N, C-alpha and C positions, 0 to 999 in steps of 0.2 A: 752294526759295527763291521768295518771292512777287515780283511785279513791283515792289512798293513797296520791297522789300529790295534788289533789283537796281539800281534807278535812284534816285539821290538826288533829294530835293526841290530843284528848281533855282531856285525863287523866280521873279524876273522874268527871262525868257529873253533880253531885250535888254541888260540891265545886269548880270545876275548877282546883283543885290541879293537879300537874304533867305537867302543861303547862303554857303558859303565858295568855291564854284566861280565862276570868272570867266565873263563872257558869251562866247558863241561868236563867233569873228572873221568875221562876215558883214556886208558893207556894203550900203547902199541901192543899188538899189531893192528888194532883197529885205528883207522884214519877217519876223523870226523869231517864229513863233507859239508854238512849244514845241520842246524838244529833249531827247534822252536821251544821256548820255555812255555809250559802250560801254567804252572804256578810255582812260586818260590816264596815261602813264608813260614815263620814259626819253626825253622830248622828242617824244613822239608822242601825238596826240589823235584818237580815233575817235568819231564821234557820228552819230546819226540826227536830222535836223532837219526839222521841218515849217515850210515857208516860204510866204509869200504875196507875189505881185507882180502888179500890174495886175489884181487881182481873181481871180487863179487860184492855187490852192494846189498845192504839190508836196511830196513827201517826198524828202529828199536824204541820201545817205550820204556823209559827209565824212571825209577824213583830212588832218590838219594836222601839220606838223613845226615845232617851236620852234627858231628860229635867231636869234641875237643878241637874245634877249629878246622876239621877236615870233613869233606863229603865222602860218605861211605854208601856204596850201592846196597839197597835193600831189595829191589825187584828189577827184573829186566824181562821184557816180552819182545820177541823178535818176529818180524814178518819177513818171510823169505821170498814170497812171490805174490802176485795179484790173486791167484786162486785161494790162497790161505786167507788173504785180507777179505775177500768176498764172504768166506765162511764166518769170519769174525763179525763183519758188519751185519750179516743176516741174523746171527745169534743175538747180538746186542740190540738190534732193532726189535726183535721179538719181545724183549723185556721193557722197552721204553714206555709202553702204555702203563706199566705198573708203577712208574715214578709219580 
């Protein structure tokens, strides 16, 4: 499956316009540059979000839970730079054989 098939065209990442998916529930001062939904089902939404704030971009892994019709953040993991990402990848890959 290609990346295009895995991730829906999200249209405008701030408003959700241009598709059937709603905008990610992220408030200022974070500006959503782009995002990819990983899964969204049973009241849970996982996404990888590229944000910008104060001129600096970060990649964030979010987990939201829907409660009373609103999405509430349950977890957030931020990747600030490529070096940190390499450490995460190395650690995760070391456990993949255990699955």
